TIPATOR-282108 format. One line per 2 residues: number of its first residue (from 1); their letters; for each residue x, y, z of N, C-alpha, C. Coordinates in steps of 0.2 Angstrom, whole numbers. Each point is the difference from the previous one (the first is absolute). Last residue first. Layout:
<nodes>
NUM) a) X,Y,Z,X,Y,Z,X,Y,Z  ...
</nodes>
This chain:
<nodes>
405) rl) -220,223,-1035,-6,3,-1,-5,-2,5  23,-8,-3,-1,6,5,-7,3,-1
403) ke) 8,-19,-13,0,-2,7,-2,6,4  3,3,-23,-6,-3,2,0,-2,7
401) em) 19,10,-7,-5,5,0,-7,-4,1  19,-13,-2,0,3,6,-6,5,0
399) rk) 4,-11,-20,-2,-5,5,0,4,7  8,12,-18,-7,-1,-1,-3,-5,6
397) ia) 23,3,-2,-3,6,2,-7,-1,0  12,-17,-8,0,0,7,-3,6,3
395) nt) 2,-2,-24,-5,-5,3,0,0,8  17,12,-11,-6,3,-2,-6,-4,3
393) yv) 22,-8,1,-1,5,5,-7,3,-1  7,-16,-15,-1,-3,7,-2,5,5
391) en) 6,7,-22,-7,-2,1,-1,-4,6  18,19,-4,0,-7,0,-8,-2,1
389) kk) 20,22,-1,-7,-2,-2,0,-8,-1  16,15,16,0,-4,-6,-7,-3,-1
387) ha) 5,17,17,7,-1,-3,0,-5,-6  -21,6,11,3,6,-2,8,-1,-2
385) qa) -13,-18,8,-2,2,-7,3,6,-2  4,-7,22,3,-5,-5,-2,2,-7
383) nq) -10,12,18,7,2,-1,4,-5,-5  -23,-5,5,1,6,-4,7,2,-1
381) fn) -4,-18,14,-1,-2,-7,0,6,-4  2,5,22,6,-3,-2,-1,-3,-7
379) ql) -19,9,11,5,5,-1,7,-3,-3  -18,-15,6,-1,4,-6,5,6,-1
377) as) 2,-13,19,1,-4,-6,-1,4,-6  -6,9,21,7,0,-1,2,-4,-6
375) ey) -22,0,5,2,7,-2,7,0,-1  -10,-21,8,-1,2,-7,2,7,-2
373) eg) 5,-20,17,1,8,1,0,3,-7  -1,-25,6,-6,4,0,0,7,1
371) ke) 18,-17,-2,-2,2,7,-7,3,0  10,-5,-21,0,-7,4,-3,1,7
369) ey) 5,19,-13,-6,-3,-3,-1,-6,4  20,11,4,-6,3,3,-6,-3,-2
367) ir) 19,-8,-10,0,-2,7,-6,3,3  3,6,-22,-2,-7,1,0,-2,7
365) ai) 10,20,-6,-8,1,0,-3,-7,1  24,2,-1,-3,3,6,-8,-1,0
363) ny) 11,-6,-19,1,-5,5,-2,2,7  0,15,-19,-5,-5,-1,0,-5,6
361) ys) 16,17,0,-6,2,2,-5,-5,-1  20,-6,-8,1,1,7,-7,2,3
359) sa) 3,-1,-24,-1,-6,3,0,0,8  4,20,-12,-6,-2,-1,-2,-7,3
357) ki) 22,9,2,-5,4,4,-7,-3,-1  17,-8,-14,1,-2,7,-5,3,5
355) vn) 1,7,-23,-3,-7,1,1,-3,7  8,22,-5,-7,0,0,-3,-7,0
353) an) 24,2,-1,-3,3,6,-7,0,0  18,-8,-17,-6,-4,3,-3,3,6
351) ag) 19,11,-11,-6,-1,-5,-5,-4,2  13,12,20,2,-2,-7,-6,-2,-4
349) sa) -3,-1,26,3,5,-4,2,-4,-7  -12,-3,27,0,-2,-7,3,6,-4
347) le) -4,-1,25,6,0,-3,1,-2,-8  -21,3,14,4,5,1,7,0,-4
345) ia) -15,-18,-1,-3,6,-4,5,6,1  5,-20,12,1,-1,-7,-2,6,-4
343) kr) -5,0,23,7,1,-1,2,-1,-7  -22,-6,5,1,7,1,7,2,-1
341) na) -5,-23,1,-2,3,-6,0,8,0  6,-11,20,5,-2,-5,-2,3,-7
339) wn) -16,1,18,6,5,1,5,-1,-5  -19,-14,-1,-1,7,-2,6,4,1
337) ae) 2,-22,7,0,1,-7,-2,7,-2  -2,-5,22,7,0,-2,1,1,-7
335) al) -21,-4,9,2,6,2,7,2,-2  -8,-22,-4,-3,5,-4,2,7,1
333) kg) 7,-26,3,2,6,4,-2,6,-4  0,-24,-7,-6,2,3,1,6,5
331) ak) 14,-11,-17,1,-2,7,-6,2,4  2,7,-22,-1,-7,0,1,-3,7
329) qy) 3,23,-2,-7,-1,-2,-1,-8,0  22,8,3,-4,1,6,-7,-2,-1
327) al) 14,0,-18,2,-6,4,-4,1,7  -2,17,-17,-3,-6,-2,1,-6,5
325) gl) 11,21,4,-7,0,1,-4,-6,-2  23,2,-4,-1,-1,7,-8,0,2
323) ns) 9,6,-22,0,-7,2,-2,-2,7  1,22,-5,-5,-3,-4,0,-7,1
321) yt) 18,12,9,-6,1,4,-6,-3,-4  20,-1,-12,0,-4,6,-6,0,5
319) qg) 2,16,-18,-2,-7,-3,1,-5,6  7,23,3,-7,-1,0,-2,-7,-2
317) dn) 22,10,12,-2,-4,-6,-7,-2,1  15,12,16,-2,4,-6,-3,-4,-6
315) pn) 11,-7,21,-7,1,2,-3,5,-6  21,-18,4,-2,5,-5,-7,2,1
313) ld) 10,-14,16,6,2,-4,-1,5,-4  -18,-9,12,5,2,5,6,3,-4
311) is) -16,-12,-13,-2,7,2,5,3,5  3,-23,-5,2,4,-6,-2,8,1
309) dm) -7,-15,17,7,0,0,3,4,-6  -23,-5,0,2,5,5,7,1,1
307) yl) -7,-16,-15,-2,6,-2,2,6,5  2,-23,6,5,2,-4,-1,7,-3
305) si) -16,-9,15,6,1,3,5,2,-5  -20,-6,-9,-1,6,4,7,2,3
303) ar) -2,-21,-10,1,5,-5,-1,7,3  -3,-19,13,7,1,-1,1,6,-6
301) ey) -22,-6,6,4,3,6,7,1,-1  -13,-11,-17,-2,7,1,4,4,6
299) dk) 1,-22,-17,3,1,7,0,8,2  -6,-11,-22,-6,1,5,3,0,7
297) ah) 12,0,-21,0,-6,3,-5,0,6  4,19,-12,-2,-4,-5,-1,-7,3
295) ya) 10,16,14,-7,2,-1,-3,-5,-5  23,-1,4,-4,-3,6,-8,1,-1
293) ke) 15,9,-16,0,-7,0,-4,-3,5  3,23,0,-4,-2,-5,-1,-7,-1
291) gq) 15,9,16,-7,1,2,-5,-3,-5  23,1,-6,-1,-5,4,-7,0,3
289) nn) 7,18,-12,-1,-5,-4,-1,-7,3  4,20,13,-6,0,-4,-1,-6,-4
287) ln) 21,2,10,-5,-2,5,-7,0,-3  17,8,-14,1,-7,1,-5,-2,5
285) ka) 1,23,-3,-2,-3,-6,0,-8,1  10,13,16,-7,0,1,-3,-3,-6
283) rk) 23,1,0,-2,-4,5,-8,0,1  10,16,-14,1,-7,-3,-3,-5,5
281) kd) 0,22,7,-5,-1,-5,1,-7,-3  16,7,15,-6,-2,3,-6,-1,-5
279) aq) 21,7,-8,1,-7,3,-7,-2,3  2,22,-8,-1,-5,-6,1,-7,3
277) sv) -8,19,17,6,-2,-4,-2,-5,-5  -16,19,12,1,-7,-1,6,-2,-4
275) lh) -14,21,15,5,-1,-5,2,-8,0  -22,16,6,4,-6,3,4,-2,-5
273) ay) -11,24,6,2,-4,-6,4,-6,4  -17,23,5,3,-6,3,2,-4,-6
271) sl) -7,28,5,1,-6,-4,3,-5,4  -16,20,9,7,-2,-1,1,-6,-3
269) nf) -20,11,7,1,-1,-7,8,-1,-1  -10,6,21,-2,-7,-2,1,-2,-7
267) nk) 3,20,16,6,-4,-2,-2,-6,-4  -16,15,9,5,4,-4,5,-4,-3
265) ai) -16,-10,14,-2,1,-6,4,5,-5  6,-5,23,1,-6,-4,-3,1,-7
263) ik) -2,18,15,7,-1,-2,1,-7,-4  -22,5,8,2,5,-5,7,-1,-2
261) el) -8,-13,18,-3,-2,-6,2,5,-6  7,6,22,4,-6,-3,-3,-2,-6
259) dp) -7,18,16,2,1,-7,3,-6,-4  -6,2,24,-6,0,-4,1,1,-7
257) gf) 18,-12,18,-2,6,-3,-6,0,-4  8,-14,21,-2,-2,-7,-2,7,-3
255) sd) 18,-7,22,-6,3,-3,-2,-1,-7  20,-6,14,-6,-3,4,-6,4,-2
253) gs) 22,4,-9,-2,-7,-2,-6,-2,4  14,22,-7,-7,-1,3,-2,-7,-1
251) ap) 20,10,-10,1,0,8,-7,-2,3  3,3,-24,3,-6,2,1,-1,8
249) ng) -14,12,-20,0,1,7,3,-6,4  -4,2,-25,2,6,2,0,2,7
247) dd) -5,-21,-14,-6,4,2,2,7,3  11,-18,-19,2,4,6,-6,4,2
245) ii) 2,-24,-14,-2,7,0,2,3,7  5,-23,-18,1,3,7,-2,7,-1
243) in) -7,-23,-15,3,7,0,0,2,7  -10,-19,-14,6,-1,4,4,6,0
241) kd) -20,-9,-14,3,7,0,7,-1,4  -20,-16,-14,6,0,4,2,8,0
239) ii) -25,-11,-4,5,4,-3,6,1,4  -23,-16,-4,5,2,5,6,3,-3
237) kg) -27,0,-9,7,-3,-1,4,3,6  -24,5,-4,2,-6,5,7,-2,-1
235) ee) -12,18,-11,-3,-6,-2,2,-6,4  7,23,5,-7,0,0,-3,-7,-3
233) di) 24,-1,12,-3,5,-5,-8,-1,0  19,-4,20,-5,-4,-4,-3,5,-5
231) yf) 26,1,12,-7,2,1,-4,-5,-5  25,0,15,-4,-2,-6,-6,4,1
229) pv) 19,3,15,2,-6,-4,-4,-1,-7  8,21,17,-6,-2,-4,2,-6,-5
227) wi) 9,13,24,2,-4,-6,-7,-2,-3  11,19,19,-5,-3,-4,2,-4,-6
225) ra) 13,15,16,-3,-5,4,-6,-4,-4  26,16,-2,-7,-2,-3,-3,-5,5
223) ne) 23,9,0,-5,1,5,-7,-1,-1  18,-2,-16,2,-4,6,-5,1,6
221) lg) 2,8,-25,-6,-2,4,2,-4,6  17,9,-15,-4,5,1,-7,-1,4
219) np) 11,-19,-15,4,5,3,-5,6,1  -12,-24,0,4,5,-5,3,5,4
217) ik) -5,-25,9,-2,7,1,4,5,-5  -7,-27,-4,5,4,2,-3,8,1
215) pm) -20,-17,0,6,1,-4,6,4,4  -20,-18,9,2,7,0,6,1,-4
213) ty) -15,-20,-6,5,1,5,2,7,0  -22,-17,-7,3,6,-2,5,1,6
211) tr) -16,-20,-13,4,2,6,4,6,-1  -24,-14,-10,6,4,-1,3,1,7
209) vl) -17,-16,-4,1,1,-7,6,5,0  -11,-19,16,4,5,1,2,2,-7
207) ss) -23,-14,5,7,1,-2,3,6,2  -24,-9,0,4,-4,4,8,0,-1
205) gi) -16,21,-6,-2,-7,0,3,-4,5  14,19,-3,-6,0,-4,-2,-7,0
203) yv) 19,18,13,-3,-7,-1,-7,1,-4  26,12,6,-7,1,-2,-3,-6,-2
201) yv) 21,12,16,-2,-6,-3,-8,1,-2  24,15,8,-7,0,-1,-2,-6,-4
199) kv) 23,7,16,-3,-3,-5,-8,1,0  26,6,12,-7,2,-1,-3,-2,-6
197) nk) 23,-3,13,-5,-6,-3,-7,3,0  13,16,14,3,-6,-2,-6,-4,-3
195) lk) 10,27,3,-6,-5,1,2,-6,-2  13,20,-2,1,-4,6,-5,-5,1
193) dl) 0,16,-18,5,-5,-1,2,-4,6  -15,19,0,-3,-6,-3,5,-6,-1
191) pl) 1,21,18,3,-3,-6,-3,-6,-2  -4,21,15,-4,-5,-1,2,-4,-6
189) ty) 11,18,20,-2,-1,-7,-4,-6,0  12,10,19,-6,4,-2,-2,-1,-7
187) ty) 13,-13,23,1,3,-7,-7,3,-2  11,-3,26,-5,-2,-5,1,3,-7
185) kg) 20,-6,18,-5,5,-1,-5,-3,-6  20,-11,9,-6,-1,4,-5,5,-1
183) ng) 21,-3,-12,1,3,7,-6,0,4  0,-10,-22,6,-3,4,1,3,7
181) dr) -25,3,-10,7,0,-3,5,-3,5  -27,-6,0,5,4,3,7,0,-4
179) ie) -28,-7,-4,7,-1,-1,4,6,3  -25,-1,1,2,-7,0,8,-1,0
177) ka) -13,21,-1,-2,-3,6,2,-7,1  5,13,-20,2,4,6,-2,-3,7
175) ws) -8,-8,-21,7,-3,2,3,4,6  -26,-2,-6,5,5,0,6,-4,2
173) sf) -22,-12,-12,4,1,6,5,6,-1  -15,-7,-18,-3,4,5,5,2,6
171) th) 1,-6,-27,4,-2,6,-3,5,6  -14,-10,-22,2,7,3,4,-3,7
169) vf) -10,-10,-26,3,-1,7,3,6,3  -20,-6,-20,6,3,2,2,-2,7
167) fv) -19,-2,-23,3,-3,6,6,3,2  -23,6,-16,7,1,1,2,-3,7
165) yk) -21,-2,-20,2,-2,7,8,1,1  -22,9,-18,8,-2,1,1,-1,7
163) qg) -24,-4,-15,4,4,5,7,-2,1  -17,-10,-15,0,7,-2,4,5,5
161) nk) -11,-24,8,3,2,-7,-1,8,-1  3,-13,24,-5,4,-4,3,1,-7
159) rk) 5,-20,19,3,5,-4,-5,3,-4  -2,-14,23,-2,0,-7,2,6,-4
157) qi) 9,-6,21,-5,-5,0,-3,-1,-7  23,8,10,-5,3,-4,-5,-5,-2
155) ti) 19,3,21,-4,-5,-5,-5,5,-3  25,2,15,-6,3,-3,-3,-4,-5
153) te) 20,-1,22,-4,-3,-6,-6,4,-2  25,-3,14,-5,5,-1,-4,-2,-6
151) pg) 16,-17,18,-2,4,-7,-5,6,1  22,-1,10,-6,0,-3,-4,-7,2
149) fg) 23,10,7,-1,-6,-4,-7,0,-4  3,17,22,5,-4,-5,-3,-6,-3
147) dv) -13,15,14,6,-2,4,5,-4,-4  -22,10,-5,4,5,2,6,-2,4
145) dd) -22,-7,-19,5,-2,4,4,5,2  -26,-7,-10,5,5,1,5,-2,5
143) vd) -20,-12,-17,5,-1,5,4,7,0  -19,-3,-15,-1,-5,5,5,0,6
141) ly) -11,19,-17,6,-2,3,-1,-6,5  -16,6,-22,1,1,7,7,-2,2
139) ak) -22,3,-21,7,0,2,2,1,7  -21,4,-12,2,-7,-2,7,-1,1
137) dg) -4,23,4,-5,-3,-4,2,-7,-3  11,7,23,-2,4,-5,-6,-3,-5
135) hr) 16,0,26,-6,-3,-4,-2,5,-6  17,4,17,2,-7,-2,-6,-3,-4
133) ds) 12,23,9,-6,-1,-4,0,-7,-3  18,8,13,-4,4,2,-7,0,-3
131) fy) 19,-13,-7,-1,-2,7,-6,5,3  -2,-3,-26,6,-1,4,-2,0,8
129) ih) -11,5,-27,0,-5,5,7,0,4  -17,17,-15,7,-1,2,0,-5,6
127) nn) -19,11,-20,2,-5,5,8,0,1  -14,12,-17,-3,1,6,2,-5,6
125) ef) 9,-8,-23,-5,6,0,-4,0,7  23,-11,3,-4,0,-6,-5,5,1
123) ya) 23,-11,14,-5,5,-1,-2,-1,-7  15,-13,21,-3,-1,-7,-5,6,-1
121) hl) 23,-9,17,-6,5,-2,-2,-2,-7  17,-9,23,-3,-1,-7,-6,4,-1
119) dm) 22,3,18,-7,-1,-2,-1,-1,-7  19,-4,22,-1,2,-7,-7,-1,-2
117) dk) 17,-1,23,-7,2,-2,1,2,-8  19,-7,14,-6,-3,3,-6,0,-4
115) pq) 22,1,-14,-2,3,6,-6,-4,3  14,-15,-3,1,7,0,-3,3,-7
113) dd) 0,-23,5,-1,2,7,1,8,0  -7,-11,-23,3,-3,5,-1,4,7
111) wq) -18,-2,-20,6,2,0,4,-3,6  -25,1,-17,4,-3,5,7,3,0
109) lv) -27,3,-11,6,3,1,4,-4,6  -21,-5,-18,3,-2,6,7,4,0
107) vr) -26,-2,-14,7,3,0,3,0,7  -21,-11,-17,2,1,7,7,2,0
105) ls) -24,-2,-16,7,-1,0,2,2,7  -23,-5,-18,3,1,7,7,0,-1
103) dl) -17,-4,-17,3,6,0,2,2,7  -10,-21,-5,4,1,-6,4,7,1
101) ne) -8,-14,22,-3,4,-6,5,2,-5  5,-13,20,-5,-4,-4,-2,4,-6
99) lv) 23,-3,16,-5,5,-2,-4,-3,-5  16,-11,21,-2,0,-7,-5,5,-1
97) ps) 18,3,19,-6,-4,-1,-2,1,-7  25,5,7,-6,3,-1,-5,-5,-1
95) ma) 24,2,15,-4,-3,-6,-7,3,0  26,8,10,-8,0,1,-3,-3,-6
93) yv) 25,-1,15,-3,0,-7,-8,0,2  26,6,13,-7,-2,1,-4,1,-7
91) fg) 27,-6,7,-5,4,-3,-7,-2,2  22,-10,5,-2,5,5,-5,4,-3
89) dc) 13,-14,-17,0,-1,7,-1,6,4  2,-2,-25,-7,-1,3,0,0,8
87) pc) 16,8,-25,0,-3,7,-7,1,3  -5,-7,-21,3,1,6,6,5,-1
85) kv) -23,-1,-15,7,-2,0,3,2,7  -26,-8,-6,4,5,2,7,-2,0
83) am) -27,-7,-5,6,-2,-2,5,6,1  -27,-9,8,5,5,-1,7,-3,-2
81) sa) -29,-4,-1,6,-3,1,5,6,-1  -25,3,9,4,0,-6,7,-2,2
79) yg) -21,-10,13,4,6,0,4,0,-7  -15,-18,7,-4,6,2,4,7,0
77) dk) 13,-23,3,-7,1,-3,-3,6,3  26,-1,-2,-5,-2,5,-6,1,-3
75) kl) 29,4,-4,-7,-2,-3,-4,-2,6  25,12,-8,-4,-1,6,-7,-2,-4
73) im) 28,1,-6,-7,0,-3,-4,-2,6  27,10,-6,-5,-3,5,-7,0,-3
71) vv) 27,0,-10,-7,2,-1,-4,-3,5  28,6,-4,-5,-5,3,-7,4,-1
69) na) 21,10,-6,0,-6,-4,-6,-5,2  6,21,11,-5,1,-6,0,-6,-4
67) sd) 7,-5,25,2,5,-5,-5,0,-5  8,-14,21,-7,4,0,1,6,-5
65) dg) 13,-26,4,0,7,0,-7,3,0  6,-24,1,6,3,3,0,7,0
63) fp) -18,-15,-7,5,0,-5,6,4,3  -20,5,15,0,-5,-6,6,1,-5
61) tp) -2,3,28,0,4,-6,1,-4,-7  -13,-11,21,7,2,-2,1,4,-6
59) lt) -23,3,11,3,-6,-2,8,2,-1  -27,10,8,7,0,1,3,-6,-2
57) av) -24,17,0,3,-6,-3,8,0,1  -25,12,11,7,0,-1,3,-7,-3
55) gk) -23,8,8,2,2,-7,7,0,-1  -12,-9,19,2,7,1,2,4,-7
53) sd) -6,-24,2,-6,4,2,1,7,1  18,-11,-16,-4,-3,6,-6,5,1
51) tk) 12,-5,-25,0,5,6,-4,-4,6  14,-14,-19,-6,3,1,0,5,6
49) tk) 18,-12,-20,-2,0,7,-7,3,0  20,-9,-19,-6,2,2,-1,-1,7
47) is) 19,1,-23,-1,-1,7,-7,3,3  12,-9,-26,-3,5,4,-1,-2,8
45) sq) 20,-7,-18,-7,-2,2,-3,6,5  18,7,-19,0,-4,6,-7,-1,2
43) ge) 7,13,-19,5,-5,0,0,-5,6  -10,25,3,1,-3,-7,6,-6,1
41) kq) -16,6,20,6,3,-3,2,-4,-6  -21,5,20,2,-3,-6,7,3,-2
39) ft) -19,-4,22,5,3,-3,3,-3,-6  -25,2,14,5,-4,-4,5,4,-2
37) ve) -22,-2,18,6,4,-2,5,-4,-4  -28,0,8,6,-4,-3,5,4,-2
35) vg) -18,4,20,2,2,-6,6,-4,-3  -13,-1,22,-1,-5,-5,2,3,-7
33) gi) -7,18,18,4,-6,1,-2,-5,-6  0,28,5,-3,-6,-4,4,-6,1
31) ar) -5,25,15,5,-5,-3,-4,-6,-4  -7,27,6,-2,-7,0,5,-5,-3
29) dk) 0,25,4,4,-4,4,-3,-7,0  -16,16,-11,6,3,4,3,-6,4
27) it) -13,-3,-23,-2,0,7,7,1,4  0,-2,-24,-6,4,1,-2,1,7
25) ad) 19,-13,-10,1,7,-2,-6,4,2  10,-22,13,-5,2,-4,0,7,-2
23) lv) 23,-13,7,-6,3,3,-5,0,-6  25,-13,7,-5,1,-5,-7,3,3
21) sv) 30,-4,4,-7,1,3,-5,2,-5  26,-13,1,-4,5,-3,-7,0,4
19) st) 28,-10,2,-7,1,3,-4,5,-4  24,-17,-1,-4,6,-3,-7,0,3
17) da) 25,-9,11,-6,-1,-3,-3,6,-4  21,-4,13,0,-1,-7,-6,-2,-3
15) yl) 5,8,23,1,-8,-1,-1,-2,-8  -3,23,8,7,-2,3,1,-8,-1
13) gl) -21,10,-7,6,1,-5,6,-2,3  -19,1,14,1,-6,-4,5,0,-5
11) vi) -4,19,12,3,-5,4,0,-6,-3  -10,17,-12,7,2,1,3,-6,4
9) sm) -23,-1,-3,3,-2,-6,8,1,1  -15,7,17,1,-7,0,4,-2,-6
7) tf) -6,22,2,6,-1,5,1,-8,0  -18,8,-13,7,2,-3,5,-2,5
5) ll) -21,-4,7,1,-4,-5,7,1,-3  -9,15,16,2,-6,3,2,-5,-6
3) kk) -9,20,-7,7,1,3,2,-6,3  -21,0,-9,5,0,-5,7,1,3
1) m) -19,1,14,1,-7,-2,6,0,-5
</nodes>
């Protein structure tokens, strides 16, 4: 079906139309009709349409172009909304059904028409989730794709505290089977820089919280096949990595080596730094300030949007994540609030680091308490107390201990 939709979009493109296709991220090739598709461009009125019963939305190319100046937003009840930067024409997008558990998350891999087969993996204690082992401890591979575009989807139904979860992308297809050189001969390399529009989307609750784009390939790793966008640490913090790893076997695209986990572990401590220019820091600060104004005006959805825009420019600012956590909490998006608070803890630095960590742990604990998950609440109240002594934290710990007797 995806090949047909892609061909359709190319034909439509001849008539200066933009066509996108929308699938359910958790059910193989299930199209979603009735998705509200909005195109926005700064300084111009938005343009809206909806997907038909085949999950296809087609309209004249908005604003006369299909470029990074245009943002497309997908919305439908029961699914997490998506906001993506164009170009969008001809692409297949997968929407994630809303996750109900505070400690659930869904990871979706998507790409273009090359290569045909990429694989999403997750491994944690005694579990390795991928196409050959689709079910694990409260985790499963929803969708496996072998003919381009994706999605490949892994859902963690309930994350286990104290365990590290590593997610990585493996280029399974052998380019020797898919690409010929100018003389009609098969090539025998697996160049990651030939991959198109490879992205990993992370969903929590009813929100798309992180989007990772495969980075530029470092010199000397042109034949590498592994991308580690992030991992989840023992407390549930999503830690950016965005590193490329060479598995040392570039010609064997159709086999999955038994030592791949060891190779990733060996390379896993490679440092990752997201460099932010002074101009972007300034723009991010301005957006954060606008978010604070929206928050105090009780326009929480706008505050969330502004904070997320700020984070896109400067993902290293723990205070913005702390602000985002409060906005999510006020908007009733508790799982997302926990994610933002954990990022604030990870990034807290300077003289106020312990204050930020303590208050963020406290906010997480209150959410668990509200949901009746008292063991998790107790652990986070204790973490707050460890960073800053406070009678409020002491009383909360006693309250949880009484609940657990």
